[in-house]
C-alpha positions as CSV (number, residue, x, y, z in Angstrom):
1,M,9.3,-13.4,-11.2
2,G,11.7,-12.5,-8.3
3,K,10.7,-11.4,-4.9
4,G,11.0,-7.7,-3.9
5,R,13.3,-6.4,-1.2
6,E,12.5,-4.0,1.7
7,D,14.4,-0.8,2.0
8,E,14.5,1.5,5.1
9,P,12.4,4.7,4.5
10,T,14.5,7.7,3.2
11,E,13.7,11.2,2.0
12,I,13.0,9.6,-1.4
13,I,11.6,6.3,-0.3
14,P,8.3,6.6,1.9
15,K,7.5,4.3,4.7
16,V,5.0,1.7,3.5
17,E,2.2,0.3,5.7
18,W,-0.3,-2.2,4.4
19,V,-3.5,-1.5,6.0
20,S,-7.1,-2.6,6.3
21,P,-10.1,-0.4,5.3
22,E,-11.6,-1.6,8.5
23,D,-9.0,0.4,10.3
24,H,-8.8,3.1,7.6
25,P,-12.4,3.6,6.2
26,H,-11.3,6.4,3.8
27,L,-9.3,3.7,1.8
28,E,-12.5,1.7,0.9
29,D,-12.4,1.2,-2.9
30,R,-9.0,3.0,-3.0
31,A,-5.7,1.4,-3.7
32,A,-3.5,3.7,-1.5
33,Q,-3.0,7.1,0.0
34,Y,0.3,9.0,0.3
35,I,0.6,11.1,3.3
36,R,3.3,13.8,2.4
37,T,3.9,15.3,5.8
38,Q,4.8,11.8,7.2
39,N,6.3,10.4,3.9
40,T,4.1,7.4,4.4
41,L,2.2,5.3,1.8
42,L,-0.8,3.6,3.1
43,I,-1.7,0.6,0.9
44,N,-5.2,-1.0,1.1
45,E,-4.4,-4.6,1.6
46,E,-8.0,-5.7,0.6
47,F,-8.1,-3.5,-2.7
48,R,-9.9,-5.5,-5.4
49,G,-7.6,-4.5,-8.1
50,F,-4.6,-6.0,-6.3
51,K,-6.6,-9.2,-5.6
52,Q,-7.5,-9.6,-9.4
53,L,-3.9,-9.1,-10.3
54,V,-2.7,-11.8,-7.9
55,M,-5.3,-14.3,-8.8
56,K,-4.5,-13.9,-12.6
57,S,-0.8,-14.4,-12.0
């Protein structure tokens, strides 16, 4: 499997921020949140579903 690449945010591509639920408690047990007004995707870096996928790969 190849590595992904980073792109600059555009109208179509949101800005992506990997965050901790310690700093964003509303993301506890949630994978992510899209903030439409800021065109930003907050991704929970500690989400258990991601960890399980990575460990099984």
